[in-house]
C-alpha positions as CSV (number, residue, x, y, z in Angstrom):
1,M,20.7,4.7,25.1
2,S,19.0,5.9,22.4
3,S,16.2,4.3,20.7
4,L,13.7,4.7,18.1
5,Q,11.1,7.4,18.5
6,Y,7.6,7.1,16.6
7,R,5.4,9.4,15.8
8,K,1.8,9.6,14.5
9,T,2.1,10.3,10.4
10,R,-1.5,10.8,8.5
11,F,-2.1,9.4,4.9
12,V,-4.7,10.4,2.6
13,C,-5.5,7.7,0.5
14,V,-7.7,8.2,-3.0
15,S,-7.6,6.3,-6.0
16,D,-9.8,6.1,-9.6
17,T,-10.8,9.7,-9.5
18,H,-11.3,9.4,-13.3
19,N,-10.8,13.1,-13.9
20,T,-12.9,14.3,-10.7
21,S,-11.2,16.7,-8.2
22,P,-11.6,18.3,-5.1
23,E,-12.1,21.6,-7.1
24,S,-15.1,19.9,-9.1
25,G,-17.0,19.0,-5.7
26,A,-16.8,15.3,-6.3
27,F,-14.7,15.0,-3.1
28,K,-13.1,17.0,-0.3
29,L,-9.6,16.2,0.7
30,P,-8.7,16.3,4.3
31,K,-5.4,17.5,5.7
32,G,-2.7,15.3,6.0
33,D,1.0,14.6,5.7
34,V,1.1,12.3,2.8
35,L,-1.1,12.1,-0.3
36,I,-1.6,8.9,-1.9
37,H,-3.3,8.2,-5.3
38,A,-3.5,4.7,-6.2
39,G,-4.1,4.9,-10.1
40,D,-6.7,5.6,-12.6
41,L,-6.2,9.3,-12.5
42,T,-8.0,9.6,-15.8
43,K,-10.6,8.3,-17.7
44,Q,-8.6,7.6,-21.0
45,G,-5.2,8.8,-20.3
46,T,-5.2,11.9,-22.6
47,Y,-2.6,14.8,-22.7
48,A,-5.5,17.3,-21.2
49,E,-6.9,14.8,-18.4
50,L,-3.6,14.0,-17.3
51,H,-2.4,18.0,-17.1
52,K,-5.5,18.8,-15.0
53,T,-5.6,15.8,-12.5
54,L,-1.7,16.2,-12.1
55,D,-2.6,20.3,-11.3
56,W,-4.8,19.4,-8.4
57,I,-2.5,16.9,-7.0
58,E,0.4,19.5,-7.3
59,S,-1.6,21.8,-5.4
60,A,-2.6,20.0,-2.6
61,D,-1.1,21.1,0.8
62,F,0.7,17.6,1.5
63,E,4.6,17.3,2.2
64,E,4.7,14.0,-0.1
65,K,2.2,13.3,-2.9
66,I,2.7,9.9,-4.2
67,V,1.2,9.0,-7.3
68,I,0.8,5.6,-9.3
69,A,-1.1,5.0,-12.8
70,G,-3.8,2.5,-13.6
71,N,-5.3,0.6,-16.3
72,H,-7.2,3.8,-17.4
73,D,-4.0,5.9,-17.8
74,I,-3.1,4.3,-21.2
75,T,-0.8,6.9,-22.3
76,L,1.4,6.1,-19.8
77,D,2.0,2.7,-20.6
78,S,4.1,4.0,-23.3
79,D,5.1,0.2,-25.0
80,W,1.1,-0.4,-25.1
81,Y,0.2,2.8,-26.2
82,A,2.3,2.3,-29.3
83,E,0.6,-0.9,-30.2
84,H,-2.9,-0.5,-29.0
85,G,-3.5,3.5,-28.4
86,L,-5.4,4.1,-31.7
87,Y,-8.2,1.7,-30.0
88,H,-9.1,4.4,-27.9
89,H,-7.5,7.4,-29.8
90,N,-8.4,6.8,-33.4
91,Q,-9.2,10.3,-34.2
92,Y,-6.9,12.3,-31.7
93,P,-3.8,10.1,-31.1
94,Q,-1.9,11.3,-28.2
95,D,2.1,12.2,-27.8
96,A,2.8,9.6,-25.1
97,A,6.0,10.7,-24.4
98,A,4.6,14.4,-23.9
99,C,1.7,12.6,-21.3
100,S,5.0,11.2,-19.7
101,R,7.0,14.8,-19.3
102,L,4.0,16.0,-17.7
103,L,5.0,13.9,-14.3
104,K,8.6,15.7,-14.6
105,N,9.5,18.5,-12.8
106,R,6.6,18.3,-9.9
107,P,6.5,18.1,-6.4
108,I,4.7,14.5,-7.2
109,R,6.5,11.1,-6.7
110,Y,5.7,8.8,-9.3
111,L,6.2,5.2,-8.7
112,N,6.3,2.8,-11.8
113,H,6.7,-0.6,-10.1
114,E,9.5,0.9,-7.8
115,S,9.9,1.9,-4.0
116,A,11.1,4.8,-2.7
117,V,12.5,5.7,0.9
118,I,10.0,8.9,2.0
119,T,11.8,11.1,4.4
120,L,9.3,13.7,5.7
121,K,11.4,17.0,6.9
122,R,9.1,20.2,7.6
123,D,9.7,21.1,11.0
124,S,5.7,21.0,11.3
125,G,5.4,17.9,10.4
126,P,6.2,14.6,12.0
127,R,9.7,14.0,10.2
128,T,9.3,10.3,10.0
129,T,10.6,8.2,7.3
130,F,9.1,5.0,5.7
131,K,9.7,2.6,2.6
132,I,7.0,2.8,0.0
133,F,6.3,0.7,-3.2
134,G,4.0,1.4,-6.2
135,S,2.8,-0.5,-9.0
136,P,0.4,0.4,-11.7
137,Y,-0.4,-3.3,-12.6
138,S,-3.7,-5.1,-12.8
139,P,-4.6,-8.7,-14.1
140,A,-5.4,-8.2,-17.8
141,R,-8.9,-7.7,-19.0
142,G,-10.1,-6.2,-21.9
143,L,-8.0,-3.7,-24.1
144,W,-6.1,-1.4,-21.1
145,A,-3.0,-0.7,-20.3
146,F,-0.7,-2.1,-17.5
147,G,-2.2,-5.5,-17.7
148,Y,-0.6,-9.1,-17.3
149,Q,-1.3,-12.2,-17.8
150,P,-2.1,-14.9,-15.0
151,E,1.4,-16.8,-15.8
152,A,3.4,-13.5,-15.0
153,A,1.6,-12.5,-12.1
154,S,4.1,-14.3,-9.6
155,A,7.1,-13.0,-10.8
156,L,5.7,-9.6,-11.1
157,W,4.4,-9.4,-7.5
158,G,7.7,-11.0,-6.3
159,Q,10.0,-8.3,-7.1
160,I,8.0,-6.1,-3.9
161,P,11.0,-5.8,-1.2
162,L,10.3,-7.4,1.5
163,D,11.1,-4.5,3.8
164,V,8.5,-1.8,2.4
165,D,6.1,-0.5,5.0
166,I,3.4,0.6,2.5
167,T,2.4,-1.2,-0.7
168,V,0.3,0.8,-3.5
169,T,-0.9,-1.0,-6.0
170,H,-3.6,-0.5,-8.8
171,T,-5.1,-4.0,-8.2
172,P,-6.4,-5.3,-5.1
173,P,-5.0,-8.6,-3.7
174,Q,-7.9,-11.5,-4.3
175,Y,-10.9,-11.9,-1.8
176,H,-9.9,-8.5,-0.1
177,C,-11.9,-5.3,-1.1
178,D,-12.1,-6.8,-4.7
179,E,-15.7,-7.8,-4.9
180,S,-17.1,-6.8,-8.2
181,R,-20.7,-7.4,-9.2
182,D,-20.0,-8.9,-12.4
183,R,-16.8,-10.4,-11.9
184,G,-16.9,-11.7,-8.6
185,A,-13.5,-11.6,-6.7
186,A,-11.3,-9.4,-9.3
187,G,-8.3,-9.1,-7.5
188,C,-4.9,-11.0,-7.7
189,E,-4.0,-13.9,-6.1
190,S,-0.4,-13.7,-6.6
191,L,-0.3,-10.2,-5.0
192,R,-2.2,-11.5,-1.7
193,Q,0.8,-14.3,-1.9
194,A,3.0,-11.3,-1.8
195,L,1.6,-9.6,0.9
196,W,1.7,-12.5,2.9
197,R,5.4,-12.6,2.7
198,V,6.0,-8.7,3.0
199,R,3.1,-8.1,5.4
200,P,3.4,-4.2,5.1
201,Q,1.5,-1.6,7.4
202,L,-0.9,-0.5,4.5
203,A,-1.5,-2.2,1.2
204,I,-3.3,0.9,-0.9
205,C,-5.2,-0.1,-3.9
206,G,-8.2,0.9,-6.0
207,H,-9.2,-0.6,-9.6
208,V,-12.3,-2.7,-8.3
209,H,-14.8,0.4,-7.5
210,E,-17.6,-2.1,-5.8
211,G,-14.9,-3.4,-3.6
212,R,-14.2,0.1,-1.9
213,G,-13.5,-0.1,2.1
214,A,-10.9,-1.7,4.4
215,E,-10.0,-4.7,6.1
216,R,-7.3,-5.9,8.4
217,I,-5.7,-9.3,8.0
218,C,-3.6,-11.0,10.5
219,W,-1.5,-13.1,8.8
220,D,-1.0,-17.0,10.1
221,L,2.4,-17.5,10.4
222,D,2.5,-20.3,12.5
223,S,1.2,-23.0,10.2
224,P,4.3,-25.2,8.4
225,N,1.9,-27.2,6.1
226,V,-0.7,-24.4,4.4
227,K,1.2,-21.6,2.5
228,Y,0.1,-18.3,2.4
229,K,-2.5,-18.7,5.2
230,E,-4.4,-15.8,6.8
231,G,-6.1,-15.7,10.3
232,T,-8.6,-13.6,11.5
233,T,-9.9,-10.6,9.2
234,G,-11.5,-7.6,10.8
235,Y,-13.5,-5.5,8.1
236,W,-14.5,-1.7,8.5
237,T,-18.0,0.0,8.3
238,E,-18.4,3.2,6.2
239,P,-20.2,6.1,8.1
240,D,-23.8,6.3,7.2
241,P,-24.4,8.1,4.0
242,G,-24.5,11.7,4.1
243,S,-22.6,12.0,7.2
244,K,-20.1,14.5,7.8
245,K,-17.9,12.3,9.8
246,Q,-14.2,11.5,7.8
247,C,-13.5,8.0,6.7
248,L,-10.6,7.8,9.3
249,L,-8.7,4.6,10.3
250,D,-7.1,5.4,13.7
251,L,-4.2,2.6,13.7
252,T,-2.0,3.8,16.5
253,T,-1.4,2.7,20.0
254,K,-3.2,5.7,20.8
255,G,-6.8,4.5,18.8
256,P,-8.9,1.5,19.7
257,A,-7.8,-0.9,18.2
258,P,-3.5,-0.4,17.0
259,L,-2.0,-2.6,14.1
260,Q,0.2,-5.3,15.0
261,N,3.0,-5.0,13.0
262,T,6.0,-4.3,14.3
263,R,8.3,-1.5,12.2
264,T,11.4,-3.3,10.8
265,V,14.4,-1.5,10.2
266,D,17.0,-2.6,7.1
267,P,20.0,0.0,7.4
268,S,20.6,-0.9,3.9
269,T,17.7,0.8,2.7
270,L,17.4,4.0,4.9
271,A,21.1,4.7,4.1
272,N,20.6,8.7,4.0
273,A,19.1,8.4,7.4
274,S,21.2,5.7,9.3
275,K,23.8,4.7,7.2
276,G,25.8,1.6,8.8
277,Y,23.7,1.6,11.8
278,D,22.8,-1.7,13.1
279,T,18.8,-1.7,14.1
280,S,18.3,-5.2,14.4
281,Q,17.3,-5.4,17.6
282,T,14.5,-2.8,17.2
283,S,10.9,-3.4,17.7
284,R,7.8,-1.9,18.5
285,A,4.3,-3.5,18.9
286,G,1.1,-2.0,20.2
287,P,-1.3,-3.3,22.8
288,S,-4.2,-5.1,21.9
289,G,-7.9,-3.5,21.5
290,L,-10.8,-2.9,19.5
291,W,-11.6,-0.9,16.4
292,K,-15.2,0.1,16.3
293,P,-16.1,2.3,13.7
294,K,-19.6,1.5,14.5
295,E,-21.2,-0.6,17.4
296,H,-22.2,-3.5,15.4
297,S,-19.3,-3.8,13.4
298,P,-16.0,-4.3,15.9
299,W,-12.6,-5.0,14.8
300,P,-10.8,-7.9,16.1
301,S,-8.4,-7.5,19.1
302,Y,-5.2,-9.3,18.9
303,A,-3.2,-10.4,22.5
304,D,-0.1,-8.6,23.3
305,D,2.3,-11.3,23.3
306,A,6.2,-10.3,23.6
307,E,7.4,-13.6,22.2
308,T,5.5,-13.5,19.3
309,N,5.4,-9.7,18.9
310,A,9.2,-9.3,18.9
311,P,11.8,-9.9,15.9
312,L,13.8,-12.9,16.3
313,R,17.8,-11.7,16.3
314,G,19.7,-11.6,13.3
315,T,19.6,-8.5,10.3
316,I,16.0,-7.4,9.9
317,G,14.9,-8.7,6.9
318,R,17.7,-11.4,5.9
319,S,18.3,-15.0,7.3
320,S,21.7,-15.9,7.9
321,S,23.7,-18.3,4.8
322,S,23.2,-20.9,7.4
323,E,19.6,-20.4,7.5
324,M,19.2,-19.6,3.8
325,A,20.9,-22.9,2.6
326,E,18.4,-25.1,4.1
327,L,15.4,-22.8,2.2
328,V,14.1,-24.5,-0.8
329,P,11.2,-23.4,-3.0
330,A,9.0,-25.7,-1.9
331,T,9.0,-23.7,1.6
332,R,7.8,-20.4,0.2
333,G,4.9,-18.8,1.7
334,Q,5.1,-21.8,4.6
335,G,4.8,-20.7,8.1
336,G,6.4,-22.2,11.0
337,A,9.2,-21.0,13.3
338,P,12.6,-19.8,11.9
339,P,15.1,-21.8,11.3
340,S,13.1,-24.7,10.8
341,G,13.7,-25.7,6.8
342,R,10.1,-26.4,6.5
343,C,9.3,-22.4,6.8
344,D,9.7,-19.3,4.4
345,L,12.6,-18.6,6.0
346,E,13.2,-15.3,3.9
347,A,10.0,-14.2,4.7
348,L,10.0,-15.0,8.4
349,S,13.3,-15.1,10.1
350,G,13.8,-11.6,12.1
351,R,10.2,-10.5,11.2
352,L,8.1,-12.0,12.9
353,G,6.7,-8.8,14.4
354,R,5.1,-7.9,11.2
355,Q,1.6,-9.6,12.0
356,E,-1.1,-7.8,10.4
357,T,-1.7,-5.4,7.4
358,C,-4.4,-3.2,6.9
359,I,-5.6,-3.3,3.1
360,I,-7.4,-0.3,1.7
361,N,-9.4,0.2,-1.4
362,A,-9.8,3.9,-1.5
363,A,-11.7,4.1,-5.2
364,I,-13.2,7.5,-5.2
365,M,-15.7,7.0,-8.1
366,A,-18.6,4.9,-7.0
367,S,-19.9,4.4,-10.3
368,S,-18.8,1.3,-12.8
369,W,-17.3,2.2,-16.2
370,P,-16.7,5.8,-15.4
371,H,-15.7,6.1,-19.2
372,R,-18.9,5.5,-20.3
373,A,-21.3,7.0,-17.8
374,I,-22.7,10.5,-18.4
375,T,-25.2,11.0,-15.5
376,G,-25.9,9.5,-12.3
377,R,-22.2,9.3,-10.9
378,K,-21.7,8.7,-7.3
379,Y,-18.5,9.4,-5.2
380,N,-16.8,8.1,-2.0
381,K,-14.7,10.2,0.4
382,P,-11.1,9.7,0.8
383,F,-9.7,7.4,3.6
384,V,-7.7,9.3,5.9
385,V,-5.3,6.8,7.7
386,D,-3.2,7.6,10.7
387,I,0.1,5.2,11.5
388,E,3.1,5.4,14.0
389,L,6.3,5.6,12.1
390,P,10.1,5.9,13.3
391,T,11.7,9.7,12.7
392,W,14.7,9.6,10.7
393,E,16.3,11.6,13.5
394,S,16.0,8.8,16.0
395,L,17.5,6.6,13.5
396,T,20.9,8.8,12.9
397,R,21.0,8.6,16.7
398,L,20.9,4.8,16.9
399,R,24.5,3.0,17.1
400,P,25.4,-0.4,17.0
401,D,26.4,-0.4,20.8
402,D,23.5,1.2,22.0
């Protein structure tokens, strides 16, 4: 009987580099399988800035390099730049089309509010597969690109597919890795709500430099009366200043505190790897444990309960037509046991194994307002994150009658 095989996959995460690079000595890039940049590649999005940043990303030794833009990468928001670009570049207008072309024909995957299925095929790599969603948007504040008004937020983040394993957004979700000295909780509440529904393994972000850090959220999926509820949250502690230790988050089953998030597979989104195969009965949940980057700052442990970790029967990520007939908008974001019509059936049916998300604000620039700062800049280290993902070869062997 064939089954899914899982292997450790290492992600190196950065954001808000603002023209800095490993070559400039601002930070060092650890080795890994996938590099993720969560936006603000530049200070003001000029052609020269983008060219320089994309050059170092292209030269980095990773099998996959995934990039989104941020509010400072203004020329990549072509409609916004056509209307407001001269506010920033009144003396030296930039060619927005030429800036966008810089992203073409490079071994860099640029995601502009869209998702992609990634298959790692290097013989020396993990040979795993995952689905990722990336978006450059953040709440509008000042005259910067990729901004949205509060009334547009729910529809915007409602477009994240429920089956993605990793989200990369420039903005953090509200109340998680989003604390700003002058703005308080500067993240987006609608994104937080969308993450409750999607419950990806990783949610990578940046934008709010002071919010740099990592949190684990154990989502509360039981309450039928409180929408988008959270359970316990664990906080990661940075190594001591000056330490040579990597900012390593080990979320694998061999680590001290495995992530409680079942990898659920929707064959329709992995057509190249498992076309037509029914993987609805596959599940995986790691054991409980403690994550202790420092003795005084443990992460929480969670019970390994087969009943709560195992997905319900049915197609992963979807509900039957009879269940969905009971779904009404008022239930969106509510917990409870499917197929009860009181719960968010679309988000929960067949997906209860997705219990936990690790949110990472990977801002490299520690200083605020990098476009104004001239001296005294400080930098953070990249985050190194290990998670376990299914191999695409085991997906191709999976059959409905296994």
